[in-house]
C-alpha positions, 0 to 999 in steps of 0.5 A: 306475543308468546309471554309467560311466567317461568318462575315465581320467586319470594322471600322475606326480609333478612339480614346480610353481612357487608364488611362489619355491617348487617344489612336488612334486605329483601333481595333474596328470592327463591322460587316457589311452586303452586298458585300464589296470591297476588295483592296490591302490594305484591305476592304472598310470602314476599317482602321488601326491607326498605319501603322508601325505594322498594315495594309499594303499589307502583313497585309491587312485583318485580319482573326479570326476562329469563332471556337475560340469564344466558347473558349473565352466565356468560358474563359471570361464569356460573349458573344463576337460579331464578330469583337471583336478581331479586325478581318475583316473576322470572318471564319469557317473551317480555323484553325491555325494548318491546314492553312499554310503560303502561302495558297491561298484562293478565297472568292467571287471575291477576292483572298488572301494569308496567310502571318503570324499570329497575334501577339497581341499588347496592343491595344487588351488589350485596346479593352477588358479593361484589359492588361492581355488579351494580355497575355491570347491571346498569351497563347491561341494560337488563333492567327488568320492570316493575308492575303495579297490581291492577287486579288482585288474584293468583299466579302460577309458574307456567301461566301466560302473560296476556297483553290487555292493553298497550299505547304505542305513544308510551316509551319502552322500558329500555328507553326510560332506563337509558334516559335515566342513565344519562 
């Protein structure tokens, strides 16, 4: 498996307008350069607005495959910058149908474990300016996946994601995502 990190994206919570409401969200991530510290609760310079559904030890880092960006460019008819889906790591070579819950990866000096797929909330719709995006995202099956930080360290764009361990009895991210939508 030739997997790696294409982009590291961070952002602190900020208010976005939705109708006449102001909503605090951490979905707006921007690519950053250089080595970034990874702690048990995520990447340095990153934050989440609603810790009841985002962040925490089991969802410290959100990874989204770069391979999906072509699909979204075709669907939405415009180019998207990495980080647009709120991901911290834009990856290559790790797709939902081959990554299993519990898989462990090393990148840079940090280690991660796959915990679950991402199930979109209304803030994805807020980011894209249409609540239809939440439904489109679910139907696409391009969920990405959350990572727990098993070993703190540092990562950088261009780092390989090396599989440390996997259990073929565990479901794939795609299987868990699909079974939870039924």
